[in-house]
LUMPA-689044 format. One record per residue (C-alpha): residue in one letter; x, z, y. Coordinates in steps of 0.25 Angstrom, whole numbers. Layout:
BEGIN
{ropa "a",{X,Z,Y}}
...
END
This chain:
BEGIN
{ropa "x",{-58,-104,26}}
{ropa "x",{-67,-104,39}}
{ropa "x",{-66,-96,51}}
{ropa "x",{-79,-88,48}}
{ropa "x",{-74,-85,34}}
{ropa "x",{-61,-80,40}}
{ropa "x",{-68,-71,49}}
{ropa "x",{-76,-65,38}}
{ropa "x",{-64,-62,30}}
{ropa "x",{-58,-55,42}}
{ropa "x",{-70,-47,44}}
{ropa "x",{-71,-43,29}}
{ropa "x",{-57,-38,28}}
{ropa "x",{-55,-32,42}}
{ropa "x",{-51,-18,36}}
{ropa "x",{-40,-24,28}}
{ropa "x",{-35,-33,40}}
{ropa "x",{-34,-20,49}}
{ropa "x",{-27,-12,37}}
{ropa "x",{-17,-24,36}}
{ropa "x",{-13,-23,51}}
{ropa "x",{-3,-12,50}}
{ropa "x",{4,-21,39}}
{ropa "x",{5,-33,48}}
{ropa "x",{11,-24,59}}
{ropa "x",{22,-20,49}}
{ropa "x",{24,-34,45}}
{ropa "x",{18,-31,31}}
{ropa "x",{5,-38,31}}
{ropa "x",{8,-46,19}}
{ropa "x",{11,-34,11}}
{ropa "x",{-2,-27,16}}
{ropa "x",{-11,-40,12}}
{ropa "x",{-4,-40,-1}}
{ropa "x",{-7,-26,-4}}
{ropa "x",{-21,-24,0}}
{ropa "x",{-28,-38,0}}
{ropa "x",{-21,-44,-13}}
{ropa "x",{-35,-45,-19}}
{ropa "x",{-40,-54,-8}}
{ropa "x",{-40,-69,-8}}
{ropa "x",{-28,-76,-2}}
{ropa "x",{-37,-82,9}}
{ropa "x",{-43,-69,13}}
{ropa "x",{-29,-62,13}}
{ropa "x",{-24,-74,22}}
{ropa "x",{-35,-71,32}}
{ropa "x",{-33,-56,32}}
{ropa "x",{-18,-58,35}}
{ropa "x",{-20,-68,46}}
{ropa "x",{-30,-59,53}}
{ropa "x",{-20,-47,52}}
{ropa "x",{-9,-55,58}}
{ropa "x",{-19,-60,69}}
{ropa "x",{-24,-46,73}}
{ropa "x",{-10,-41,74}}
{ropa "x",{-5,-51,83}}
{ropa "x",{-2,-47,98}}
{ropa "x",{-11,-51,109}}
{ropa "x",{-12,-49,124}}
{ropa "x",{-27,-51,126}}
{ropa "x",{-33,-40,136}}
{ropa "x",{-44,-32,129}}
{ropa "x",{-58,-29,136}}
{ropa "x",{-69,-22,129}}
{ropa "x",{-78,-19,141}}
{ropa "x",{-88,-29,136}}
{ropa "x",{-92,-18,125}}
{ropa "x",{-85,-6,130}}
{ropa "x",{-91,8,133}}
{ropa "x",{-87,9,147}}
{ropa "x",{-78,13,155}}
{ropa "x",{-68,3,152}}
{ropa "x",{-53,6,155}}
{ropa "x",{-43,-4,160}}
{ropa "x",{-29,-3,154}}
{ropa "x",{-17,-10,148}}
{ropa "x",{-13,-10,134}}
{ropa "x",{1,-16,131}}
{ropa "x",{0,-22,145}}
{ropa "x",{-13,-29,141}}
{ropa "x",{-26,-26,150}}
{ropa "x",{-37,-18,143}}
{ropa "x",{-51,-15,147}}
{ropa "x",{-57,-5,137}}
{ropa "x",{-65,7,136}}
{ropa "x",{-62,20,128}}
{ropa "x",{-66,14,114}}
{ropa "x",{-59,1,117}}
{ropa "x",{-46,8,121}}
{ropa "x",{-47,17,108}}
{ropa "x",{-49,4,100}}
{ropa "x",{-36,-2,107}}
{ropa "x",{-28,10,104}}
{ropa "x",{-32,11,89}}
{ropa "x",{-30,-4,87}}
{ropa "x",{-17,-5,93}}
{ropa "x",{-13,7,85}}
{ropa "x",{-17,-1,72}}
{ropa "x",{-9,-13,77}}
{ropa "x",{4,-5,80}}
{ropa "x",{1,-3,95}}
{ropa "x",{1,-18,97}}
{ropa "x",{-10,-26,105}}
{ropa "x",{-14,-36,95}}
{ropa "x",{-26,-46,92}}
{ropa "x",{-32,-35,83}}
{ropa "x",{-32,-25,94}}
{ropa "x",{-38,-34,104}}
{ropa "x",{-49,-38,95}}
{ropa "x",{-52,-24,91}}
{ropa "x",{-53,-20,106}}
{ropa "x",{-62,-32,109}}
{ropa "x",{-71,-31,97}}
{ropa "x",{-85,-25,101}}
{ropa "x",{-88,-22,86}}
{ropa "x",{-74,-15,84}}
{ropa "x",{-77,-7,97}}
{ropa "x",{-91,-2,92}}
{ropa "x",{-85,1,79}}
{ropa "x",{-75,10,86}}
{ropa "x",{-86,17,93}}
{ropa "x",{-94,20,80}}
{ropa "x",{-81,24,73}}
{ropa "x",{-78,34,84}}
{ropa "x",{-92,40,83}}
{ropa "x",{-91,40,68}}
{ropa "x",{-78,48,69}}
{ropa "x",{-84,59,77}}
{ropa "x",{-94,61,67}}
{ropa "x",{-84,60,55}}
{ropa "x",{-75,70,63}}
{ropa "x",{-86,80,63}}
{ropa "x",{-88,80,48}}
{ropa "x",{-74,76,44}}
{ropa "x",{-70,78,29}}
{ropa "x",{-56,72,26}}
{ropa "x",{-53,66,12}}
{ropa "x",{-43,56,7}}
{ropa "x",{-42,50,-7}}
{ropa "x",{-32,40,-12}}
{ropa "x",{-38,38,-25}}
{ropa "x",{-44,24,-28}}
{ropa "x",{-57,21,-22}}
{ropa "x",{-67,21,-34}}
{ropa "x",{-78,11,-31}}
{ropa "x",{-84,15,-44}}
{ropa "x",{-96,6,-48}}
{ropa "x",{-97,1,-34}}
{ropa "x",{-84,-7,-36}}
{ropa "x",{-86,-22,-33}}
{ropa "x",{-76,-33,-33}}
{ropa "x",{-76,-46,-26}}
{ropa "x",{-72,-56,-37}}
{ropa "x",{-66,-69,-36}}
{ropa "x",{-77,-77,-43}}
{ropa "x",{-90,-83,-39}}
{ropa "x",{-104,-82,-46}}
{ropa "x",{-115,-92,-46}}
{ropa "x",{-130,-93,-50}}
{ropa "x",{-140,-105,-50}}
{ropa "x",{-150,-95,-43}}
{ropa "x",{-140,-91,-32}}
{ropa "x",{-135,-100,-21}}
{ropa "x",{-139,-112,-30}}
{ropa "x",{-128,-109,-40}}
{ropa "x",{-116,-109,-30}}
{ropa "x",{-104,-100,-33}}
{ropa "x",{-105,-87,-25}}
{ropa "x",{-93,-78,-21}}
{ropa "x",{-95,-64,-27}}
{ropa "x",{-92,-54,-16}}
{ropa "x",{-95,-42,-25}}
{ropa "x",{-95,-39,-40}}
{ropa "x",{-99,-25,-45}}
{ropa "x",{-103,-19,-58}}
{ropa "x",{-118,-21,-54}}
{ropa "x",{-118,-31,-43}}
{ropa "x",{-114,-44,-37}}
{ropa "x",{-113,-49,-23}}
{ropa "x",{-111,-64,-20}}
{ropa "x",{-108,-71,-6}}
{ropa "x",{-116,-83,0}}
{ropa "x",{-115,-89,14}}
{ropa "x",{-130,-90,15}}
{ropa "x",{-141,-80,11}}
{ropa "x",{-144,-84,-4}}
{ropa "x",{-158,-89,-7}}
{ropa "x",{-161,-77,-16}}
{ropa "x",{-169,-64,-15}}
{ropa "x",{-167,-49,-18}}
{ropa "x",{-170,-47,-33}}
{ropa "x",{-167,-61,-38}}
{ropa "x",{-160,-62,-51}}
{ropa "x",{-147,-71,-51}}
{ropa "x",{-138,-74,-63}}
{ropa "x",{-124,-77,-58}}
{ropa "x",{-113,-84,-66}}
{ropa "x",{-100,-77,-66}}
{ropa "x",{-88,-86,-69}}
{ropa "x",{-78,-83,-80}}
{ropa "x",{-70,-72,-74}}
{ropa "x",{-58,-65,-81}}
{ropa "x",{-62,-51,-85}}
{ropa "x",{-76,-53,-82}}
{ropa "x",{-82,-66,-90}}
{ropa "x",{-76,-75,-99}}
{ropa "x",{-86,-86,-95}}
{ropa "x",{-96,-88,-84}}
{ropa "x",{-106,-77,-86}}
{ropa "x",{-120,-75,-80}}
{ropa "x",{-124,-61,-74}}
{ropa "x",{-138,-58,-68}}
{ropa "x",{-139,-51,-55}}
{ropa "x",{-151,-47,-46}}
{ropa "x",{-150,-49,-31}}
{ropa "x",{-150,-36,-23}}
{ropa "x",{-147,-40,-9}}
{ropa "x",{-141,-51,1}}
{ropa "x",{-133,-46,13}}
{ropa "x",{-124,-53,23}}
{ropa "x",{-110,-49,23}}
{ropa "x",{-105,-50,37}}
{ropa "x",{-90,-48,32}}
{ropa "x",{-91,-60,23}}
{ropa "x",{-101,-68,31}}
{ropa "x",{-109,-71,19}}
{ropa "x",{-121,-66,12}}
{ropa "x",{-119,-57,0}}
{ropa "x",{-130,-56,-11}}
{ropa "x",{-129,-43,-19}}
{ropa "x",{-134,-43,-34}}
{ropa "x",{-135,-32,-44}}
{ropa "x",{-133,-35,-59}}
{ropa "x",{-144,-37,-68}}
{ropa "x",{-147,-24,-77}}
{ropa "x",{-148,-34,-89}}
{ropa "x",{-134,-38,-88}}
{ropa "x",{-126,-37,-101}}
{ropa "x",{-119,-23,-102}}
{ropa "x",{-106,-30,-107}}
{ropa "x",{-106,-39,-95}}
{ropa "x",{-108,-27,-85}}
{ropa "x",{-96,-20,-91}}
{ropa "x",{-87,-32,-91}}
{ropa "x",{-91,-34,-76}}
{ropa "x",{-87,-19,-73}}
{ropa "x",{-74,-21,-80}}
{ropa "x",{-71,-34,-72}}
{ropa "x",{-74,-27,-59}}
{ropa "x",{-65,-15,-62}}
{ropa "x",{-54,-24,-67}}
{ropa "x",{-53,-33,-55}}
{ropa "x",{-56,-22,-44}}
{ropa "x",{-41,-21,-41}}
{ropa "x",{-39,-36,-42}}
{ropa "x",{-50,-42,-34}}
{ropa "x",{-56,-38,-21}}
{ropa "x",{-68,-28,-21}}
{ropa "x",{-81,-30,-14}}
{ropa "x",{-77,-31,1}}
{ropa "x",{-80,-16,5}}
{ropa "x",{-73,-10,-7}}
{ropa "x",{-61,-19,-6}}
{ropa "x",{-59,-14,9}}
{ropa "x",{-60,0,4}}
{ropa "x",{-50,-2,-7}}
{ropa "x",{-40,-10,3}}
{ropa "x",{-41,1,13}}
{ropa "x",{-37,11,3}}
{ropa "x",{-26,3,-2}}
{ropa "x",{-21,2,12}}
{ropa "x",{-22,17,15}}
{ropa "x",{-14,20,2}}
{ropa "x",{-3,10,6}}
{ropa "x",{-2,17,19}}
{ropa "x",{-1,30,13}}
{ropa "x",{9,26,3}}
{ropa "x",{17,18,13}}
{ropa "x",{18,31,22}}
{ropa "x",{20,41,11}}
{ropa "x",{33,49,11}}
{ropa "x",{32,50,-4}}
{ropa "x",{40,40,-13}}
{ropa "x",{33,36,-26}}
{ropa "x",{41,35,-38}}
{ropa "x",{33,28,-50}}
{ropa "x",{36,34,-64}}
{ropa "x",{34,29,-78}}
{ropa "x",{34,37,-92}}
{ropa "x",{47,40,-99}}
{ropa "x",{45,47,-112}}
{ropa "x",{38,60,-109}}
{ropa "x",{42,59,-94}}
{ropa "x",{42,50,-83}}
{ropa "x",{53,41,-76}}
{ropa "x",{54,35,-62}}
{ropa "x",{52,20,-61}}
{ropa "x",{50,15,-47}}
{ropa "x",{48,21,-33}}
{ropa "x",{41,15,-20}}
{ropa "x",{49,15,-7}}
{ropa "x",{41,14,6}}
{ropa "x",{45,15,20}}
{ropa "x",{39,29,22}}
{ropa "x",{44,35,9}}
{ropa "x",{58,30,11}}
{ropa "x",{58,36,25}}
{ropa "x",{54,50,20}}
{ropa "x",{63,50,7}}
{ropa "x",{77,47,4}}
{ropa "x",{72,37,-6}}
{ropa "x",{85,34,-14}}
{ropa "x",{89,48,-16}}
{ropa "x",{74,52,-20}}
{ropa "x",{74,41,-31}}
{ropa "x",{88,47,-35}}
{ropa "x",{82,61,-37}}
{ropa "x",{72,55,-47}}
{ropa "x",{82,47,-55}}
{ropa "x",{89,57,-64}}
{ropa "x",{82,56,-78}}
{ropa "x",{83,70,-82}}
{ropa "x",{77,76,-69}}
{ropa "x",{66,66,-68}}
{ropa "x",{61,71,-82}}
{ropa "x",{60,85,-76}}
{ropa "x",{54,80,-63}}
{ropa "x",{43,71,-71}}
{ropa "x",{40,83,-80}}
{ropa "x",{38,92,-67}}
{ropa "x",{30,82,-60}}
{ropa "x",{21,80,-72}}
{ropa "x",{18,95,-73}}
{ropa "x",{18,99,-58}}
{ropa "x",{16,85,-51}}
{ropa "x",{27,89,-41}}
{ropa "x",{42,92,-41}}
{ropa "x",{54,92,-33}}
{ropa "x",{67,86,-37}}
{ropa "x",{81,89,-31}}
{ropa "x",{92,79,-32}}
{ropa "x",{106,80,-26}}
{ropa "x",{120,85,-27}}
{ropa "x",{126,99,-26}}
{ropa "x",{140,103,-25}}
{ropa "x",{147,112,-36}}
{ropa "x",{161,116,-39}}
{ropa "x",{162,104,-48}}
{ropa "x",{157,94,-38}}
{ropa "x",{144,88,-34}}
{ropa "x",{133,88,-44}}
{ropa "x",{120,80,-44}}
{ropa "x",{108,88,-47}}
{ropa "x",{93,84,-49}}
{ropa "x",{82,94,-52}}
{ropa "x",{68,98,-49}}
{ropa "x",{64,110,-41}}
{ropa "x",{57,116,-54}}
{ropa "x",{71,115,-61}}
{ropa "x",{78,122,-50}}
{ropa "x",{68,133,-49}}
{ropa "x",{68,135,-65}}
{ropa "x",{84,137,-64}}
{ropa "x",{83,145,-51}}
{ropa "x",{91,136,-44}}
{ropa "x",{82,129,-33}}
{ropa "x",{88,137,-21}}
{ropa "x",{102,135,-26}}
{ropa "x",{101,120,-29}}
{ropa "x",{93,117,-16}}
{ropa "x",{103,124,-8}}
{ropa "x",{115,116,-14}}
{ropa "x",{108,103,-13}}
{ropa "x",{105,106,2}}
{ropa "x",{119,110,4}}
{ropa "x",{125,98,-2}}
{ropa "x",{114,89,6}}
{ropa "x",{113,79,-4}}
{ropa "x",{100,80,-11}}
{ropa "x",{85,76,-12}}
{ropa "x",{73,84,-15}}
{ropa "x",{61,75,-20}}
{ropa "x",{47,80,-21}}
{ropa "x",{39,73,-32}}
{ropa "x",{25,72,-35}}
{ropa "x",{19,65,-47}}
{ropa "x",{6,56,-49}}
{ropa "x",{2,48,-61}}
{ropa "x",{-2,34,-61}}
{ropa "x",{-15,31,-70}}
{ropa "x",{-17,19,-78}}
{ropa "x",{-29,15,-69}}
{ropa "x",{-20,15,-57}}
{ropa "x",{-10,6,-64}}
{ropa "x",{-20,-4,-68}}
{ropa "x",{-26,-4,-54}}
{ropa "x",{-12,-6,-48}}
{ropa "x",{-9,-18,-58}}
{ropa "x",{-23,-24,-55}}
{ropa "x",{-21,-23,-40}}
{ropa "x",{-7,-30,-40}}
{ropa "x",{-12,-40,-51}}
{ropa "x",{-1,-37,-61}}
{ropa "x",{-1,-35,-76}}
{ropa "x",{5,-21,-80}}
{ropa "x",{12,-28,-92}}
{ropa "x",{20,-36,-82}}
{ropa "x",{25,-23,-75}}
{ropa "x",{27,-13,-86}}
{ropa "x",{36,-4,-77}}
{ropa "x",{24,-3,-68}}
{ropa "x",{14,-1,-79}}
{ropa "x",{23,11,-85}}
{ropa "x",{22,19,-72}}
{ropa "x",{14,31,-74}}
{ropa "x",{17,41,-62}}
{ropa "x",{21,40,-48}}
{ropa "x",{30,51,-42}}
{ropa "x",{29,54,-27}}
{ropa "x",{43,58,-21}}
{ropa "x",{47,64,-8}}
{ropa "x",{60,68,-2}}
{ropa "x",{59,83,2}}
{ropa "x",{74,85,4}}
{ropa "x",{72,87,19}}
{ropa "x",{64,100,17}}
{ropa "x",{76,106,9}}
{ropa "x",{88,102,18}}
{ropa "x",{88,115,27}}
{ropa "x",{86,125,15}}
{ropa "x",{96,136,13}}
{ropa "x",{97,148,5}}
{ropa "x",{90,161,11}}
{ropa "x",{97,170,0}}
{ropa "x",{108,169,-10}}
{ropa "x",{105,160,-22}}
{ropa "x",{112,160,-36}}
{ropa "x",{119,146,-39}}
{ropa "x",{118,145,-54}}
{ropa "x",{126,134,-61}}
{ropa "x",{120,121,-60}}
{ropa "x",{111,118,-72}}
{ropa "x",{113,105,-80}}
{ropa "x",{98,102,-78}}
{ropa "x",{100,100,-63}}
{ropa "x",{111,90,-64}}
{ropa "x",{108,75,-63}}
{ropa "x",{109,69,-77}}
{ropa "x",{114,55,-71}}
{ropa "x",{103,48,-79}}
{ropa "x",{94,41,-69}}
{ropa "x",{81,33,-69}}
{ropa "x",{81,20,-62}}
{ropa "x",{70,20,-51}}
{ropa "x",{66,7,-45}}
{ropa "x",{59,6,-31}}
{ropa "x",{51,-3,-23}}
{ropa "x",{50,-3,-8}}
{ropa "x",{41,-7,3}}
{ropa "x",{45,-20,9}}
{ropa "x",{48,-13,23}}
{ropa "x",{59,-6,15}}
{ropa "x",{65,-18,9}}
{ropa "x",{75,-24,19}}
{ropa "x",{76,-36,10}}
{ropa "x",{62,-40,15}}
{ropa "x",{68,-44,28}}
{ropa "x",{72,-58,31}}
{ropa "x",{85,-61,23}}
{ropa "x",{93,-74,22}}
{ropa "x",{98,-78,9}}
{ropa "x",{113,-82,10}}
{ropa "x",{119,-80,-4}}
{ropa "x",{134,-83,1}}
{ropa "x",{147,-77,-2}}
{ropa "x",{153,-67,8}}
{ropa "x",{164,-57,10}}
{ropa "x",{164,-42,14}}
{ropa "x",{176,-37,21}}
{ropa "x",{180,-24,16}}
{ropa "x",{193,-23,24}}
{ropa "x",{204,-32,30}}
{ropa "x",{208,-38,17}}
{ropa "x",{197,-34,8}}
{ropa "x",{184,-41,6}}
{ropa "x",{172,-42,-4}}
{ropa "x",{166,-55,-9}}
{ropa "x",{151,-54,-8}}
{ropa "x",{138,-63,-8}}
{ropa "x",{128,-62,3}}
{ropa "x",{114,-64,-2}}
{ropa "x",{106,-63,10}}
{ropa "x",{106,-58,25}}
{ropa "x",{96,-51,34}}
{ropa "x",{95,-46,48}}
{ropa "x",{96,-32,43}}
{ropa "x",{109,-28,37}}
END
C-alpha cells in the first residue's frame, strides 16, 4: 500500500483512531480494535493500529504555534519542555495531554502544531457558546436507526462497458435506491447518463452475475478517500423483486460489513460510548434463560468496575437458591425491580441460612426483624435487581456482529432476559430498631432450600490474572506442611504474581 493511501486511511478513520487511544494507554489496544473495527479489512486495521501506537509514543519536541496563533504568545515549560503558545494553543495542550493520560506524546505535539486543528478548536469554542445558550440535553442508548438511508460498503466490485471502459470499480456505498463507485480520476460521463452495471454473484443477493440499471446523479471528490465518487440512483423500471432482494441483502449484512463511511463512524462511536458505560457501571449483568414458566440464571459478566462496587461472589450466591429465584423472577416480571436478602441469622438451634425478597418479608411482617438480625450477625448481602428483556432482533444482531451461528451456541440463543444487580448492603449496615419489634418464628419459606443454580461468569481481561505472562513448568514438587509432613503436588505454571 502506498504512502498516499495510508494517509487517506488515517484521515478517513481519524475519529476511530482517537477513540482507541485510551485503549492503548491501558495496554488493551488489540481488544479495542477487535471490538470496534472487526468489520474493517485487515490492511486498514493494521494501519489504524500503527497510527494509534505512533500517536501515543512519547516525544521531547518543543511546541511553538506563534506562526498562526492569536497573540499574545506565552512562554512556559510543560513536563520540562519549552512551549510558545497562545491561549487557544495552551487549551489544546491541556485537553490533548488529558486524552493521552497526562503524557506529552507525538499526538499531543502534532495537535498543538496543526493549524487546521487550531482553527477547528476556535470554531468549536464559538459553537459551544451558541449551543450553551440554547442547550437541551438528551441521551439515547437505543440503536441508531438509519432507516431507508442505510448504506453499506460491500466487499464486491461492479463493472459496465459504458463506465471506465469496463474496469471493475470499488463500491463505496450501496443503498436501497442508489450506488456510489470510486475512481482515481474523474470518469468520462455526464449527469443523467444511464449506466447498466453488472453485479457479480453475491451470496444473499444474486445467484449469478446480474445487471442493474442506474442513472448518474453527481460526481464528487472525496478528500478523505482521495478519490472521485460517482453517485447513481436506481432506475424506476428496475424489477420489484430485485429491489426487494437488494433491501433484504443490505439489512442482512449491515452488521457484518462496514456501512458507508459517515454512517460507520457514527455506529463505531456509539459502540465505543456503550462500551465505556458498561465498563464503568456498578451494575453487574446476569443473563437469564426460560425455565418452565419462570427464569433461571445462566451467566454473569464481571468488569473491573462492577467487581469493585459489589461483593461479586456473595452477590451470585444470593441468586443461586432455586426456590427463591423463582420468587424473585416472578416479582421482577411483574414489578421490574426487587430486593433480595441473603445471609445467616443466629437462633437457639444455631445459625440458619435465609434467603428472601423484601416483598416476602413485608407480607410476613418480618422485614424489620430479619434485617435487624442480619445486620447484627454481620454476614449478609442485600442485592437490588432490575430486569430487562432481550428481543429476538437484538440476539440476531449480536450473532451477526460477532459472525457466529446461533445453532452453534444454543446456550446463548436461549438467553431471554438480562438482570442488572447491585450490592446495596452498605446502606443497611448501620440500621437499628427505633422501636420494639415482634420476632416471630422463622417461616419455612425464608429458609434456603439448598438446591442451587450453577451460574457461570465471564470477566474482563484486566480481571484475569492468568492473562499475565506465565511460564509453563509442569514438574512435580512438594509443599511442606510441617517438620515431617509434606504434600506431593505438581506445578503447572509460574508467574511474577503469586
